[in-house]
C-alpha positions in Angstrom: 0.7 -38.4 6.5 4.1 -37.3 4.4 3.8 -34.1 3.2 6.6 -32.4 1.1 6.6 -28.4 1.0 8.6 -26.3 -1.2 9.0 -22.6 0.1 8.5 -24.0 3.4 10.3 -21.3 5.4 8.0 -18.6 4.2 4.8 -17.0 5.5 2.5 -19.8 4.3 4.9 -22.6 4.1 5.8 -21.9 8.2 2.4 -22.0 9.2 1.7 -25.0 7.2 4.6 -26.9 8.4 3.3 -25.9 12.3 -0.3 -27.1 11.5 0.4 -30.0 9.9 3.4 -31.3 12.6 0.8 -30.6 15.5 -1.6 -32.9 13.6 1.1 -35.5 13.8 2.0 -35.5 10.0 5.9 -35.5 8.9 6.9 -32.6 7.2 9.7 -32.6 4.3 10.7 -29.2 3.5 12.4 -28.5 0.1 14.9 -26.1 0.5 18.3 -25.0 -1.3 20.7 -25.3 1.6 20.3 -27.6 4.4 23.5 -26.8 6.4 21.8 -24.0 8.1 19.2 -25.8 8.8 18.3 -28.0 12.0 16.0 -31.3 11.6 13.2 -31.4 14.4 10.4 -34.2 15.5 8.2 -34.3 12.3 10.6 -31.8 10.4 13.1 -32.8 7.8 14.9 -30.5 5.8 15.7 -32.0 2.0 18.2 -30.7 -0.6 16.6 -29.8 -4.0 17.5 -27.6 -7.1 21.3 -28.0 -6.6 23.7 -29.3 -9.2 24.1 -32.4 -7.2 20.8 -32.4 -5.3 18.4 -35.9 -5.8 15.3 -35.1 -3.0 13.5 -37.9 -4.8 16.1 -40.0 -3.1 15.5 -38.8 0.1 12.0 -38.5 0.1 9.6 -41.3 1.5 6.2 -42.1 -0.2 4.6 -38.8 0.3 1.0 -38.1 0.4 0.8 -34.5 -0.5 2.7 -31.9 -2.1 2.8 -28.4 -1.5 4.6 -26.2 -4.0 4.7 -22.8 -2.8 7.9 -21.9 -4.3 9.1 -18.5 -5.9 11.0 -15.1 -5.7 9.0 -12.5 -3.7 6.6 -10.2 -5.5 7.5 -7.6 -2.5 10.2 -6.2 -3.8 10.7 -3.4 -6.5 9.6 -4.9 -10.0 12.7 -4.0 -12.1 13.1 -6.2 -15.4 15.7 -8.4 -13.6 13.3 -9.1 -10.8 10.4 -9.8 -13.0 12.5 -12.4 -14.7 13.1 -14.0 -11.7 9.5 -13.8 -10.3 8.2 -16.1 -13.3 11.3 -18.3 -13.9 11.8 -19.3 -10.0 8.3 -20.1 -10.1 8.7 -22.2 -13.5 11.8 -23.6 -12.5 10.5 -24.9 -9.2 7.5 -26.1 -10.4 9.1 -28.2 -13.1 11.4 -29.6 -10.5 8.9 -31.3 -8.5 7.0 -32.3 -11.6 10.3 -34.4 -12.1 10.3 -35.2 -8.7 6.8 -36.7 -8.8 7.8 -38.6 -12.1 11.2 -40.2 -10.5 9.4 -41.6 -7.2 8.0 -45.2 -7.1 4.9 -44.0 -5.4 3.0 -41.3 -6.3 1.7 -38.6 -4.1 -2.0 -38.3 -3.9 -2.4 -34.4 -4.6 -0.3 -31.7 -5.3 -1.4 -28.0 -3.9 0.3 -25.6 -6.1 0.5 -21.8 -5.4 -0.9 -19.4 -7.8 -2.6 -15.8 -7.2 -6.0 -14.3 -7.6 -4.1 -12.0 -9.7 -4.5 -14.9 -12.6 -7.9 -13.0 -13.1 -6.7 -9.6 -13.9 -7.7 -6.1 -12.6 -11.3 -5.2 -12.5 -13.5 -2.9 -9.9 -17.0 -4.4 -11.0 -16.3 -7.9 -12.6 -16.9 -10.7 -9.9 -14.3 -13.9 -10.5 -14.9 -17.6 -9.3 -13.0 -20.5 -10.1 -14.7 -20.7 -13.5 -14.0 -17.1 -14.9 -11.9 -16.0 -17.7 -9.1 -13.1 -16.8 -10.6 -9.8 -17.6 -7.5 -8.5 -19.0 -3.6 -9.3 -19.3 -1.2 -8.0 -17.2 2.5 -9.0 -15.7 1.1 -10.9 -12.5 -1.9 -12.2 -14.6 0.7 -13.8 -17.0 3.1 -15.4 -14.5 0.1 -17.0 -12.7 -1.3 -18.1 -15.9 2.3 -19.5 -17.0 2.5 -20.9 -13.2 -0.7 -23.0 -13.4 -0.1 -24.1 -17.0 3.4 -25.6 -15.6 1.6 -27.3 -12.8 -0.8 -29.2 -15.3 2.2 -31.3 -16.3 1.5 -33.5 -13.0 -1.5 -34.8 -14.2 0.2 -37.1 -16.5 1.1 -39.0 -13.6 -2.3 -39.5 -12.1 -1.8 -36.7 -9.4 -5.0 -34.5 -8.5 -3.9 -30.8 -9.1 -5.3 -28.3 -6.9 -4.4 -24.6 -8.2 -4.7 -22.5 -4.9 -5.5 -18.9 -6.1 -3.9 -17.1 -2.9 -5.6 -13.4 -2.2 -4.3 -11.0 0.0 -3.0 -13.0 3.3 -3.8 -11.5 6.7 -1.2 -11.9 9.3 -0.1 -9.5 12.1 3.6 -10.6 11.9 4.5 -11.3 8.0 3.5 -10.3 4.5 2.0 -7.5 3.1 -0.9 -6.6 6.3 1.7 -5.3 8.9 2.9 -2.8 6.0 -0.6 -1.8 5.8 -1.5 -1.5 9.6 1.6 0.9 9.8 -0.2 4.0 8.6 -2.7 3.7 10.6 -0.2 3.2 13.7 0.8 6.6 12.6 -2.4 8.2 12.7 -1.9 8.7 8.5 -4.3 5.9 7.2 -6.6 6.5 4.5 -7.7 5.4 1.2 -5.3 4.3 -1.4 -5.7 5.4 -5.1 -9.6 5.9 -5.6 -10.6 3.6 -2.8 -12.6 1.1 -5.3 -10.1 -1.5 -5.9 -11.1 -4.9 -4.1 -9.3 -6.7 -1.6 -9.9 -10.3 -1.9 -8.3 -11.1 1.8 -8.2 -14.2 3.6 -7.1 -14.4 7.3 -3.6 -16.8 7.3 -5.6 -19.8 9.5 -7.9 -20.1 6.7 -5.1 -20.2 4.4 -3.7 -23.1 6.3 -7.3 -24.9 6.9 -8.3 -24.8 3.3 -5.0 -26.0 2.3 -5.6 -28.6 4.5 -9.0 -29.1 3.6 -8.0 -29.5 -0.1 -5.3 -32.4 0.4 -8.2 -34.3 2.3 -11.0 -33.6 -0.2 -10.7 -35.5 -3.1 -13.3 -33.8 -5.2 -11.6 -30.9 -4.7 -9.5 -30.4 -7.9 -8.1 -27.4 -10.5 -8.2 -23.7 -9.6 -9.1 -22.8 -5.9 -9.8 -19.3 -4.8 -8.2 -19.2 -1.5 -10.0 -16.0 -0.5 -12.6 -15.1 2.4 -16.4 -15.0 1.0 -16.8 -11.3 1.6 -14.1 -9.4 -0.1 -14.0 -5.3 0.3 -13.4 -2.5 -1.2 -10.1 -0.7 -0.3 -11.6 2.2 1.3 -14.0 0.0 3.4 -11.4 -2.1 4.3 -9.5 0.7 5.7 -12.3 2.3 7.6 -12.7 -1.3 9.3 -8.9 -1.5 10.0 -9.2 1.9 11.4 -12.0 1.4 13.7 -10.3 -1.9 15.0 -7.3 0.1 15.8 -8.9 2.8 17.1 -7.2 5.1 14.5 -8.8 7.8 11.8 -8.9 6.7 8.1 -8.8 10.2 6.5 -5.3 10.8 4.7 -5.5 9.8 1.1 -2.8 8.4 -0.7 -2.9 9.0 -4.6 -2.2 6.2 -6.6 0.4 8.2 -8.8 2.2 9.0 -6.1 2.6 5.0 -5.1 3.4 4.2 -8.5 6.2 6.6 -8.6 7.3 5.2 -5.6 6.9 1.6 -6.0 6.5 1.5 -9.9 5.0 -1.5 -11.3 4.4 -3.1 -8.1 2.0 -0.5 -7.0 -0.3 -3.0 -8.9 -0.4 -4.8 -5.5 -2.2 -2.2 -3.4 -3.8 0.2 -6.3 -5.7 -2.5 -8.1 -7.1 -5.2 -7.1 -10.3 -8.1 -8.0 -13.4 -9.5 -6.4 -12.6 -13.4 -6.3 -15.2 -15.6 -4.3 -14.2 -18.9 -2.8 -17.1 -20.6 -4.8 -15.2 -24.1 -4.9 -14.1 -24.1 -1.5 -17.6 -23.3 -0.2 -19.3 -25.8 -2.7 -17.2 -28.6 -1.1 -18.1 -27.9 2.4 -15.3 -25.8 3.6 -16.2 -23.7 6.9 -14.3 -20.6 7.5 -12.6 -19.5 10.8 -13.1 -16.1 9.6 -15.6 -15.0 6.9 -16.1 -11.4 7.5 -13.2 -9.0 7.5 -13.6 -7.2 11.1 -13.2 -10.6 13.3 -10.1 -11.4 11.4 -8.7 -8.1 11.7 -9.5 -8.0 15.7 -7.7 -11.7 15.7 -4.7 -10.1 14.0 -4.9 -6.5 15.7 -5.2 -7.7 19.4 -2.6 -10.1 19.7 
């Protein structure tokens, strides 16, 4: 297959690129700057979002497009950065739709990133792909607008999968190494009230579920990219402490994190219980369905 990926140098994009190239597919990474990037066997960098870039003229016939592009949410949410978080996602998705509209042969599927933040925050509700949001907040509104923008590709006859990512566990990048740090320092413990849900997923399952969605034509619309057993923060932390052979004892008040991180603290102080109903019904088999084996794989690498 020929697969185009925007945001291809990030955590998920890099993992997908490695997976697909190992399977013998060719990956075309859409990037703002190709000058400092070297093409490799089965990897081609294509410039986009520049004043003179025309990626539709450089891309071959594509089988799938994966859109992961957007400003990081793991940076303090100033008013300017909140605008960047939203606008970067909307403009990138708008350009994806333009490219798909411009190429003569349309890809079969677009996998467009989103987040379980779409559902808002709740300590009690259970969310599947058919659920409505519990409340409106910044991340919920970003996810909602991002998904709505992505739906424009459907007019080109392209199957659309809205991949609502949960907390991605990886031992080297993303939020998880920061979560491990207090335990390494023997200072791990419950965050906030400890009752917030973490809808986690191992990076391997992120990659394999994305590939499954490309290959499985009956998968369409929202898809929760989460493990089937979400866990409340306190139990998550206890499990992490057990795996790391460290205590889980020192509480971190939510108010302290809110003062330190500002509005971004919602990422760890609040959460939602999102279940991967669509993937399971379609026949996806998890490599890591339970938290402890997932953590053992990451911690012991």
